[in-house]
N, C-alpha and C positions, 0 to 999 in steps of 0.2 A: 504495498499499501505505499503511496506516495501522497502526502499534503503539499497543498499548494496554501500561503497563507500571504495576504495584502494588507497593509496599509495598518501596520498595529501603532504605530507613530509614537515609538516610545521617545519620552522627554515631553511630549505635549501634555497640557493639563487637564484634555478632555477625555482620554483615555480611563477606560474600566479596567484598573490597574489588579485588583483583585482578581478578577475573572480573567484578566490577561496572564497574570502568574500562574495560576491553576492548569489554565491550556497549555501552557509551556510545560509546566511539571509533569501534567499525566498522560496528554494527546499527543505531543510531538515525541515522544520516545517511541509509541508505537509506530512511527513509520520507518520504512526502509530508507525514504529520503525525503527531505523537505526543501520544498522552492520556496524562497521569501521571493514577493512578487511585487518589490517596491515599497519604498516608503515604510520599509521596517523603523527607520529611526527619523526622527523630526527634527532637522538640521536647519528648517527654517526657523522654528519658532525658539529652540534650544541651543545653546552653545555647546560646543563637543563635549568641552569640562563637564558641563552638567549631565549628558548623555550618560558617558563614562562611568561615572560615578551615580546613576540611578540605580536602585535595586532590580529593579524589571531587567534593564538591560545586563546586569552581572548574572541576574539568575539564567536568562537565556544563552549567554556565553557559557557557563558552567556547565547546564543542562548538554548544550552540543558536544561540548569536551567530556563529560563525564559519561555519556552515555553512547559516545563516538556516533554521532548522527551524520550521516551524509547529507551535505544541505548544497545549494545553489543558491546565489545571492544575486537577484535581478534590482538593477537600480530603477528608482522611481524619481519624481519630480523635488520631492523632499529629501533624496539622500545621494542624489546623483555624485555628490563630492565626497562620498564616505571614504573612498581611497586614500583621500588626501590626511585622513585620521588614521586609519585601520591598515596596518601591514600587512596581516596576514591575511586578507581575504581577497578573493579574487571575483572581481565584479561583471556583469553582464546586461545586457540591453533587453536579449530575449533569448529564448531556448527553444527545441522542437524536440518533441517526445515522439518518436518514428512508433507506428501501430501497422499490427499484421491485418486484422480484421475490419479496424474502425478507421476512419480519416485521422491524420496526424494530429498531435495537439499542439498547438503553437501558443507561448505563454510569453506575456509583457505586462509590463504595468499600467499602460494605457493612456498616458499622456499622451503618444503622437496623434492615438484618434480623438483626442481634445485639439488638439491643434489644426488637423485635418478637416474637421466640422467645420470650425471657428472661419476659416478662411478658404475653402471649396478648394484644397490645393489636394494633391496627390499623395497616397500614401508615402512614395517613396521620398518624396520632397521633404513631408513631415516630420519623415524618421531622420532623415538627414541635417534639420535642422534642429532638431531636438538633440541630435548625436553631436554636433560639432558647435553649436550655439545654446548650449542649455543655459545660459544665465540670462541672454534676450530672452527666452520661451517662458521665463515666470513673470513676466511681463503681461504674457497672454493667456498663464493658464491660471482661473482663480480657484483658490483653495474651497474644495466641498463645503467646509466648515461656515463658509463666509455666504455661501448661497443658499444653503437650506432654509432659512427665513424669508425667503424672496419668492412672494406671490407666483408661484407655476414656473419660475424662470429656472429652478434646479432641475424641475422634473422634465422640463423642455431640454434642458442639455443634457442629461444625462439619455434622453431617448435617443438623442443625434448622436452620442458618442456611442452608443451599444449599436447603434445605425451602421455607422463607419465598421467599428468591429465585425458586425453582421457580414456588410458587404466585403469587408478583405477577406473573412473565413469563406465566403462563397467563389470569391476569386481565387485564391489558392487551396479549395477543395480541404479545407483543414478545421480543426475547432478550437476555439480562442479562449483562452483563460485569461483574464485580466482584473487589475483592482481600479483604481484611481478614481472612480465615483462616488466611493463609500456605498455604494446601492446593490446588495447582492442580488443576483439575477440568474437564471438559466433560461437560456432565449431558443426555442425550437432543435435544441442538439446541437446548437451551432455556436454560440456564445454563451460563456459563464463567468459571472464577475463574483470575486471573492468577497465582496463588502469590506467590512473595516472591524476596530477594536473600539472606536468610538461608541457609535450607537448599535450596529446591527449585530457583532460578536458572531460572526460566519468565517468561514473557510472552505476551503474544498479536497476531496479527498478522490483519487483515480487508484480504482481496481481493476484490475483485467482489461485495461484499455475505456472503461467505465466510468464516468466523471460523475460527482455525487455532490451538490451544494448541502453544507453541513451547518447548523444553526446551534450554538452553546447553551446549555441548560444553567441559566444562571442561580438557578437554586441550587449550585452546588454546595452548600453549606451545610 
């Protein structure tokens, strides 16, 4: 079983840390591999010294080491500069899990789809902009936490982002797993959004090429 988790936002004040800590301790060790799909750390809202001393960050690192968990770290728009601070981590923008009997699984944070829908650009151009001009991209990617209270704006923006992801999945004949929007979704077997650990407390599990969106039970205590 592989776990894909996005938008932990460690360092931000709005995160449900008791639930996230419990998830890290009890659920992550069950996976053969964990894929962090971006914004695991919130380097927008917190300084690196604050994050590295945060109890949840320390718990995450210790759990990965103690349990010898195989993991892949995909960067998002809130933590794309993590390799400036952490030497012993390899970061990627996306990855593909090849499948035999189902379409391959493409995993990315998803901010490229955000740029793409806002400016009616191509996926390739949007990806290159995010790759080579990440600082400039921050001016055009609105944080979901700042949009959630805008009447209808957030919902429509998320729909458009998911539409871009769906279009990419159809064109490339793959299934897309993403994050970024903080909105968990499973859309017609094509797009799966991990959700977040601010409001939804959700993640994705992959079993035998099948993708399942999971929701955490907040009655864990």
